[in-house]
C-alpha positions in Angstrom: 79.1 82.7 83.0 81.9 81.0 81.2 83.6 83.0 78.5 84.3 80.7 75.6 85.8 81.5 72.2 88.3 80.1 69.8 91.7 81.1 71.0 93.2 80.2 67.6 91.3 83.2 66.2 93.7 85.4 68.2 97.0 83.7 67.3 99.2 85.3 64.6 99.3 83.4 61.4 103.1 83.0 61.5 102.9 81.5 65.0 99.9 79.3 64.1 101.9 77.7 61.3 105.2 77.6 63.2 107.0 74.3 63.9 108.8 74.8 67.3 112.5 73.9 67.6 113.0 70.5 69.1 116.1 70.3 71.3 118.0 67.2 72.2 116.5 67.3 75.7 113.0 67.5 74.2 113.6 64.4 72.0 115.0 62.3 74.9 113.8 62.8 78.5 115.8 60.9 81.0 114.0 58.4 83.3 116.9 58.6 85.8 118.8 55.6 84.4 122.5 55.8 84.0 123.0 56.8 80.4 125.9 58.0 78.1 124.7 61.3 76.7 126.1 61.9 73.2 123.2 63.7 71.7 123.5 67.4 72.5 127.1 68.2 71.7 127.8 69.1 75.3 131.2 69.1 77.0 131.4 65.6 78.5 133.5 66.5 81.5 131.1 66.7 84.5 131.2 69.9 86.6 127.5 70.0 87.6 126.6 72.5 84.8 128.0 71.0 81.6 124.6 69.6 80.6 121.7 71.5 79.2 118.9 72.2 81.6 115.4 70.6 81.3 113.7 72.7 78.7 110.3 72.1 80.3 111.5 72.5 83.9 109.4 69.4 84.8 110.5 69.0 88.5 109.7 72.7 89.3 106.4 72.6 87.4 105.4 69.5 89.4 105.9 71.4 92.7 104.1 74.5 91.5 101.3 72.3 90.2 100.8 70.8 93.7 101.1 74.2 95.3 98.6 76.0 93.0 96.4 73.0 92.4 96.6 73.3 88.6 97.8 70.9 86.0 101.4 71.1 84.8 100.0 71.6 81.4 98.7 75.0 82.6 102.1 76.3 83.5 104.9 78.0 81.5 108.1 79.3 83.1 110.1 82.2 81.8 113.4 84.2 82.4 111.5 86.6 84.6 107.9 87.8 84.1 109.2 90.1 81.4 110.0 87.2 79.1 106.6 85.7 79.8 104.9 89.0 78.9 107.1 89.4 75.7 106.0 85.9 74.6 102.4 86.8 75.0 102.9 89.9 72.7 104.8 87.8 70.1 102.2 85.1 70.1 99.0 87.2 69.7 99.9 90.7 68.5 100.6 91.4 64.8 103.2 94.1 64.6 102.0 97.5 63.1 98.5 96.2 63.1 97.2 95.1 66.5 96.9 97.0 69.8 96.8 96.4 73.5 95.0 98.2 76.4 97.0 99.2 79.5 95.7 101.0 82.6 98.1 103.7 83.9 99.5 104.2 86.5 100.8 100.7 86.1 103.8 98.5 85.6 106.0 100.2 82.9 107.2 97.2 81.0 103.8 96.7 79.2 104.4 100.0 77.4 108.1 99.1 76.7 107.1 95.7 75.3 104.4 97.2 73.2 107.1 99.5 71.6 109.6 96.7 71.1 106.9 94.6 69.4 105.6 97.5 67.3 102.1 97.1 68.8 100.0 100.2 69.6 99.4 100.8 73.3 96.0 102.3 74.1 96.1 103.8 77.6 93.0 104.1 79.7 93.7 105.8 83.0 92.5 104.3 86.2 89.8 106.3 88.1 90.9 108.6 90.8 90.2 105.8 93.2 92.8 103.7 91.3 90.2 101.2 89.8 89.7 100.2 86.2 87.2 102.3 84.3 85.5 99.3 82.7 83.0 101.2 80.5 85.8 103.4 79.1 88.0 100.3 78.6 85.4 98.5 76.6 84.6 101.6 74.6 88.3 102.0 73.7 88.5 98.3 72.4 88.3 97.8 68.7 88.6 94.8 66.3 92.4 95.1 66.5 92.5 94.9 70.3 94.2 91.7 71.4 95.1 92.1 75.0 94.2 93.9 78.2 96.9 94.1 80.8 95.8 94.3 84.4 98.3 94.5 87.3 96.5 93.5 90.5 97.6 94.2 93.1 98.7 97.3 91.1 102.2 98.7 90.9 102.7 101.6 91.9 99.4 102.1 93.7 99.4 98.9 95.7 95.7 98.1 95.6 94.0 95.0 94.4 91.2 95.7 91.8 87.6 95.0 92.2 86.6 91.4 91.5 83.4 92.5 89.8 85.3 94.9 87.4 87.8 92.3 86.4 85.0 89.8 85.8 83.2 92.2 83.6 86.2 92.6 81.4 86.9 88.9 81.3 83.3 88.3 80.1 82.8 91.1 77.7 86.3 91.4 76.0 86.8 89.0 73.1 90.5 89.1 73.5 93.0 88.0 76.2 93.1 89.4 79.7 96.4 89.2 81.3 96.3 89.6 85.2 99.8 90.3 86.5 99.8 89.0 90.1 103.4 89.8 91.1 102.2 91.0 94.5 99.3 88.6 95.1 101.0 86.8 98.0 100.7 90.0 100.1 97.0 90.4 99.4 93.9 89.2 101.1 92.3 88.7 97.7 92.4 85.3 96.1 94.5 84.5 93.0 92.8 84.4 89.6 94.6 81.1 89.0 91.5 79.5 90.5 89.4 80.8 87.6 91.4 79.4 84.7 88.7 76.9 84.0 86.0 79.6 83.9 87.6 82.0 81.5 89.3 80.6 78.3 90.8 84.1 77.7 92.6 84.4 81.0 96.3 84.5 81.6 97.7 84.9 85.1 101.4 85.8 85.6 103.3 85.5 88.9 106.9 85.7 89.9 109.6 84.4 92.2 110.9 87.9 92.8 108.7 89.2 95.5 107.2 86.9 98.2 109.7 84.1 97.3 112.6 86.6 97.6 114.3 85.3 94.4 114.6 88.4 92.3 118.2 87.5 91.5 117.4 84.2 89.7 114.8 85.8 87.3 111.9 83.3 87.2 108.5 84.3 85.9 105.4 82.0 86.0 102.5 81.9 83.5 99.2 80.1 84.3 96.7 79.7 81.4 94.7 77.2 79.5 96.5 74.2 78.1 95.9 75.6 74.6 97.5 79.0 75.4 100.4 77.4 77.1 100.9 75.2 74.0 101.0 78.3 71.8 103.6 80.0 74.1 105.7 76.9 74.2 106.0 77.0 70.4 107.9 80.3 70.5 109.9 80.2 73.8 113.6 79.7 73.5 114.4 76.0 74.1 116.5 76.6 77.4 115.1 79.8 78.6 115.3 78.9 82.3 118.9 77.9 83.2 119.9 75.1 85.6 120.9 77.3 88.5 117.6 79.1 88.4 115.7 75.8 88.4 117.7 74.5 91.3 117.3 77.6 93.5 113.6 77.9 92.7 113.0 74.2 93.6 114.8 74.8 97.0 112.6 77.8 97.7 109.3 76.3 96.6 110.1 73.3 98.9 110.6 75.8 101.8 107.0 77.1 101.7 106.8 77.4 105.5 109.7 79.9 105.5 108.2 81.9 102.6 105.0 82.2 104.4 106.8 83.3 107.6 108.5 86.0 105.7 105.3 87.2 104.1 103.7 87.5 107.5 106.6 89.6 108.8 106.4 91.9 105.8 102.6 92.3 106.4 103.2 93.2 110.0 105.9 95.6 109.1 103.6 97.1 106.4 101.0 98.0 109.0 103.6 99.5 111.3 105.1 101.6 108.5 101.7 102.8 107.5 100.8 103.9 110.9 104.1 105.8 111.3 103.7 107.5 108.0 100.2 108.7 108.9 101.8 110.6 111.8 104.1 112.7 109.7 103.1 116.3 108.9 104.3 116.2 105.3 102.5 113.0 104.5 99.1 114.0 103.0 97.6 110.6 102.2 98.5 106.9 102.5 96.9 104.6 99.8 95.6 101.2 100.7 98.2 98.5 100.0 97.7 94.8 99.1 101.4 94.6 98.2 104.9 94.7 99.9 105.0 98.5 99.5 103.2 101.6 100.5 102.4 104.5 98.2 102.2 107.8 100.1 101.3 111.4 98.9 103.6 114.0 100.3 104.0 117.8 100.2 106.9 117.8 97.8 108.1 114.4 96.5 111.2 115.7 94.8 112.4 117.5 98.0 111.7 114.5 100.3 113.2 112.0 97.9 116.5 114.0 97.7 116.5 114.5 101.6 116.2 110.7 102.1 118.8 110.0 99.4 121.3 112.2 101.2 120.7 110.2 104.3 121.3 106.9 102.5 117.7 105.9 102.2 116.5 105.0 98.6 112.8 105.1 97.9 111.0 105.4 94.6 109.6 108.8 93.4 106.4 108.0 91.4 105.4 111.6 90.7 106.0 111.2 86.9 103.1 108.6 86.7 99.6 109.6 85.9 97.4 110.3 89.1 100.5 109.9 91.3 101.7 113.6 91.6 103.9 114.1 94.7 104.0 110.4 95.6 106.8 108.3 97.1 106.7 104.5 97.1 108.2 102.8 100.2 109.1 99.2 99.9 108.7 97.3 103.2 112.1 96.4 104.5 113.4 94.4 107.4 112.3 95.6 110.9 115.7 97.2 111.4 115.6 98.9 108.0 112.0 100.2 108.7 113.0 101.6 112.1 115.8 103.5 110.5 113.5 104.8 107.8 110.9 106.0 110.4 113.6 107.7 112.5 115.0 109.5 109.4 111.5 110.6 108.2 110.9 112.1 111.7 114.2 113.7 111.5 113.5 115.5 108.2 109.9 116.5 109.2 
């Protein structure tokens, strides 16, 4: 069943009436001809970076459009996923009035951004099996609830959520459902990008930081209806993705074969690491992972974290997260790094 409602009913009035800033590069788009550019008050001496970048990142969007099989009009790019998430808050949530729903344990920036934007964050814990408690979520929703944030595959637990549970939320919630797919390339589950035409309230965020190995360039990707993308474009900074980021991202997207080879190696190493962790006496449980990391419950996470740190291995202690007492999160490294980790884990056993 297709979920249809008027997205304009969710937009803040100030955003709805906003006239977006029109930059010089919005008003004139080069067709590749040799031109003298005297419109943007740039330094005229060429050094490769003296010109403003394309504010709509057209070349990169064209490649992503082909790769994901969606229209370029369904894509917005940001300075990391965090900027994309912040734009969503600013477009749809009225400060000191609206609220969002988050599902701890989950990515911590949802809570930070809700605080920055003065938006109430209603937390509904995942079940003990690390799945959304759909009935409790829908019972928590009220007329001021604008967004549900779903991280799937989830960070820090690693699992992809049930298709049926997410579908139920998309169908029954009269607000926006944001599915954060930072780790989707490591999962056997399909991306929700394929469902954009089915759900008018769906936003999918992805990133170049994980599978693409481009964390240093800070590029986040938002896929949504043309109408939602139009709203977000109204409030995004005019040159939010710099020229160097666009250039490096283009190179990486064009090298899709290498990206997929690296993903396959990470998945092989994830399986090896999981099996080795299962053999350790102080590891009590390994949680299923659809990501490039493994969450493990251990006897004493603080002790094991400090032991590893002393031996120059840095992992993440997630024990301060709900439902994650005494857990360590191990990112899958290179084969050599993983061998060293396994050897040291056996050493401290």
